[in-house]
C-alpha positions as semicolon CSV with decimal commas, in nm:
position;residue;x (nm);y (nm);z (nm)
1;X;2,348;0,409;4,556
2;X;2,001;0,455;4,383
3;X;1,971;0,334;4,020
4;X;2,029;0,578;3,750
5;X;1,848;0,363;3,481
6;X;1,622;0,574;3,304
7;X;1,410;0,282;3,209
8;X;1,375;0,149;3,546
9;X;1,014;0,120;3,706
10;X;0,900;0,401;3,950
11;X;0,748;0,161;4,197
12;X;0,672;0,452;4,443
13;X;0,444;0,622;4,192
14;X;0,342;0,307;4,004
15;X;0,477;0,434;3,691
16;X;0,694;0,270;3,424
17;X;0,936;0,463;3,180
18;X;0,907;0,446;2,820
19;X;1,175;0,162;2,769
20;X;0,963;-0,077;2,937
21;X;0,731;-0,107;2,630
22;X;0,467;0,115;2,795
23;X;0,366;0,364;2,524
24;X;0,144;0,535;2,753
25;X;-0,219;0,655;2,743
26;X;-0,422;0,825;2,493
27;X;-0,587;1,156;2,644
28;X;-0,820;1,155;2,338
29;X;-0,975;0,812;2,348
30;X;-0,913;0,741;2,709
31;X;-0,752;0,402;2,658
32;X;-0,392;0,245;2,640
33;X;-0,237;0,353;2,316
34;X;-0,128;-0,019;2,247
35;X;-0,487;-0,116;2,262
36;X;-0,601;0,136;2,009
37;X;-0,328;0,073;1,743
38;X;-0,344;-0,297;1,683
39;X;-0,710;-0,282;1,553
40;X;-0,654;-0,003;1,339
41;X;-0,344;-0,148;1,185
42;X;-0,533;-0,448;1,120
43;X;-0,808;-0,249;0,941
44;X;-0,539;-0,047;0,741
45;X;-0,359;-0,388;0,607
46;X;-0,679;-0,519;0,501
47;X;-0,746;-0,206;0,303
48;X;-0,386;-0,181;0,162
49;X;-0,381;-0,559;0,081
50;X;-0,677;-0,520;-0,154
51;X;-0,562;-0,197;-0,290
52;X;-0,208;-0,312;-0,378
53;X;-0,329;-0,646;-0,512
54;X;-0,587;-0,470;-0,733
55;X;-0,321;-0,232;-0,851
56;X;-0,058;-0,482;-0,880
57;X;-0,281;-0,698;-1,108
58;X;-0,442;-0,449;-1,327
59;X;-0,137;-0,240;-1,360
60;X;0,102;-0,517;-1,471
61;X;-0,165;-0,634;-1,715
62;X;-0,181;-0,323;-1,853
63;X;0,170;-0,279;-1,889
64;X;0,216;-0,638;-2,050
65;X;-0,036;-0,577;-2,312
66;X;0,112;-0,223;-2,382
67;X;0,452;-0,383;-2,421
68;X;0,313;-0,696;-2,647
69;X;0,096;-0,457;-2,863
70;X;0,281;-0,150;-2,937
71;X;-0,025;-0,005;-3,098
72;X;-0,210;-0,004;-2,746
73;X;0,083;0,165;-2,575
74;X;-0,017;0,530;-2,614
75;X;-0,354;0,456;-2,470
76;X;-0,207;0,280;-2,158
77;X;0,053;0,547;-2,118
78;X;-0,214;0,820;-2,159
79;X;-0,446;0,639;-1,884
80;X;-0,159;0,609;-1,665
81;X;-0,063;0,957;-1,687
82;X;-0,394;1,048;-1,621
83;X;-0,460;0,847;-1,317
84;X;-0,102;0,966;-1,159
85;X;-0,232;1,333;-1,215
86;X;-0,553;1,265;-1,059
87;X;-0,570;1,377;-0,681
88;X;-0,672;1,094;-0,446
89;X;-0,923;1,304;-0,257
90;X;-1,088;1,427;-0,568
91;X;-1,124;1,078;-0,701
92;X;-1,277;0,959;-0,381
93;X;-1,525;1,261;-0,365
94;X;-1,611;1,178;-0,715
95;X;-1,667;0,828;-0,618
96;X;-1,881;0,903;-0,321
97;X;-2,126;1,138;-0,550
98;X;-2,156;0,869;-0,820
99;X;-2,214;0,544;-0,629
100;X;-2,331;0,640;-0,303
101;X;-2,526;0,979;-0,365
102;X;-2,655;0,942;-0,747
103;X;-2,675;0,554;-0,776
104;X;-2,692;0,450;-0,413
105;X;-2,508;0,112;-0,451
106;X;-2,254;0,141;-0,207
107;X;-2,204;0,309;0,129
108;X;-2,039;0,663;0,134
109;X;-1,829;0,560;0,408
110;X;-1,743;0,390;0,769
111;X;-1,692;0,024;0,806
112;X;-1,933;-0,268;0,847
113;X;-2,069;-0,354;1,207
114;X;-1,908;-0,697;1,358
115;X;-2,035;-0,991;1,197
116;X;-2,118;-0,808;0,866
117;X;-1,946;-0,838;0,546
118;X;-1,699;-0,558;0,493
119;X;-1,670;-0,584;0,113
120;X;-1,917;-0,308;0,034
121;X;-1,730;-0,054;0,275
122;X;-1,394;-0,138;0,108
123;X;-1,480;-0,096;-0,252
124;X;-1,459;0,272;-0,281
125;X;-1,152;0,314;-0,084
126;X;-0,966;0,044;-0,255
127;X;-1,059;0,186;-0,578
128;X;-0,931;0,538;-0,468
129;X;-0,633;0,404;-0,306
130;X;-0,527;0,167;-0,589
131;X;-0,614;0,402;-0,900
132;X;-0,296;0,584;-0,873
133;X;-0,086;0,294;-0,784
134;X;-0,206;0,093;-1,059
135;X;-0,106;0,376;-1,333
136;X;0,242;0,369;-1,173
137;X;0,282;-0,026;-1,198
138;X;0,141;-0,002;-1,582
139;X;0,408;0,225;-1,681
140;X;0,691;0,067;-1,514
141;X;0,581;-0,291;-1,620
142;X;0,546;-0,156;-1,978
143;X;0,904;-0,034;-1,957
144;X;1,041;-0,322;-1,764
145;X;0,856;-0,571;-2,021
146;X;1,010;-0,386;-2,342
147;X;1,364;-0,411;-2,201
148;X;1,302;-0,758;-2,134
149;X;1,173;-0,851;-2,457
150;X;1,490;-0,713;-2,606
151;X;1,718;-0,945;-2,414
152;X;1,926;-1,222;-2,591
153;X;1,774;-1,487;-2,381
154;X;1,434;-1,384;-2,561
155;X;1,592;-1,450;-2,904
156;X;1,741;-1,774;-2,777
157;X;1,389;-1,883;-2,634
158;X;1,223;-1,789;-2,970
159;X;1,502;-1,983;-3,168
160;X;1,405;-2,292;-2,970
161;X;1,046;-2,267;-3,084
162;X;0,912;-2,095;-2,783
163;X;0,557;-1,960;-2,845
164;X;0,489;-1,570;-2,772
165;X;0,303;-1,683;-2,457
166;X;0,581;-1,870;-2,327
167;X;0,828;-1,596;-2,420
168;X;0,625;-1,340;-2,257
169;X;0,506;-1,514;-1,944
170;X;0,783;-1,742;-1,906
171;X;1,085;-1,552;-1,995
172;X;1,021;-1,203;-2,011
173;X;0,785;-1,105;-1,722
174;X;1,008;-1,293;-1,438
175;X;1,289;-1,056;-1,539
176;X;1,066;-0,770;-1,563
177;X;0,924;-0,833;-1,219
178;X;1,242;-0,749;-1,043
179;X;1,215;-0,382;-1,062
180;X;0,851;-0,398;-1,010
181;X;0,911;-0,583;-0,665
182;X;1,144;-0,280;-0,571
183;X;0,863;-0,039;-0,662
184;X;0,624;-0,209;-0,443
185;X;0,845;-0,225;-0,154
186;X;0,936;0,129;-0,166
187;X;0,575;0,231;-0,201
188;X;0,475;0,076;0,145
189;X;0,525;0,395;0,304
190;X;0,337;0,603;0,057
191;X;0,065;0,385;0,062
192;X;0,039;0,407;0,440
193;X;0,028;0,776;0,409
194;X;-0,198;0,766;0,136
195;X;-0,433;0,581;0,360
196;X;-0,455;0,909;0,599
197;X;-0,640;1,079;0,314
198;X;-0,840;0,781;0,212
199;X;-0,951;0,666;0,563
200;X;-1,005;1,027;0,672
201;X;-1,208;1,080;0,352
202;X;-1,426;0,774;0,389
203;X;-1,439;0,762;0,757
204;X;-1,274;0,424;0,780
205;X;-1,129;0,328;1,106
206;X;-0,754;0,257;1,038
207;X;-0,399;0,357;1,102
208;X;-0,468;0,695;0,871
209;X;-0,771;0,803;1,048
210;X;-0,612;0,721;1,377
211;X;-0,310;0,947;1,302
212;X;-0,546;1,237;1,175
213;X;-0,750;1,241;1,474
214;X;-0,417;1,193;1,712
215;X;-0,259;1,511;1,545
216;X;-0,568;1,695;1,561
217;X;-0,641;1,632;1,899
218;X;-0,299;1,680;2,021
219;X;-0,278;1,318;2,126
220;X;0,105;1,287;2,132
221;X;0,139;0,940;2,262
222;X;-0,099;0,798;2,008
223;X;0,061;1,014;1,719
224;X;0,425;0,922;1,800
225;X;0,358;0,549;1,828
226;X;0,144;0,517;1,490
227;X;0,416;0,715;1,309
228;X;0,656;0,473;1,437
229;X;0,473;0,151;1,295
230;X;0,435;0,351;0,953
231;X;0,827;0,367;0,986
232;X;0,847;0,027;1,075
233;X;0,620;-0,085;0,771
234;X;0,820;0,117;0,519
235;X;1,123;-0,064;0,639
236;X;0,989;-0,406;0,631
237;X;0,839;-0,365;0,284
238;X;1,200;-0,228;0,165
239;X;1,362;-0,548;0,341
240;X;1,084;-0,761;0,178
241;X;1,152;-0,621;-0,173
242;X;1,516;-0,672;-0,132
243;X;1,492;-1,039;-0,036
244;X;1,238;-1,099;-0,321
245;X;1,459;-0,933;-0,567
246;X;1,748;-1,147;-0,443
247;X;1,527;-1,473;-0,474
248;X;1,432;-1,382;-0,844
249;X;1,774;-1,256;-0,976
250;X;2,044;-1,499;-0,934
251;X;2,316;-1,244;-1,014
252;X;2,223;-1,057;-0,668
253;X;2,323;-1,366;-0,461
């Protein structure tokens, strides 16, 4: 009796089925799908790493300032609301017009050639992708810090003579960081989907540009594998957020 395993290799025609790890051939680029995916994934991870790092540092900093200085809170909240309401593609176009067309300081798009620095090509995409996320982190950080500063452990720390800097960064911020890590993990998938617009707008080779080209070119093998990687990144981001939350909050262990 012949094998009925759907994942078995068809040696007579030299083909392997899907379960063997062969994701097929890209009809758009005339290359194996896996060979196209990993360089694009690395480029997108570099872009997302800088965008998330910038957004988290600036957003948390603004949130802490808004919580510690209530008079500045309306200005921070207004800036965050404006940034979240601003479409990413519009912001990217405005940055291109200002810094690439009028001032000529930065390239309008693309990526650096091999062996050259990539930082000038990263600045505009990172600013476009990170501006909206910075606003979200600022609003959540301000709310989390205000809640943490009203906790009983803060009164105990002040009663022991701790300075305001020690209270803010040693006691309040670690407690406020727990919901921010959850937000960061859940935003992993949204950031990758946001990279589709950003990378397409700036013609930057990455996962977003690859997904766009695959869909527009009816390259089903490439599109399905790229979307599978986006789903895996989303799940890994959620898992990393849960693990970090358990590490920071002993009550969850």
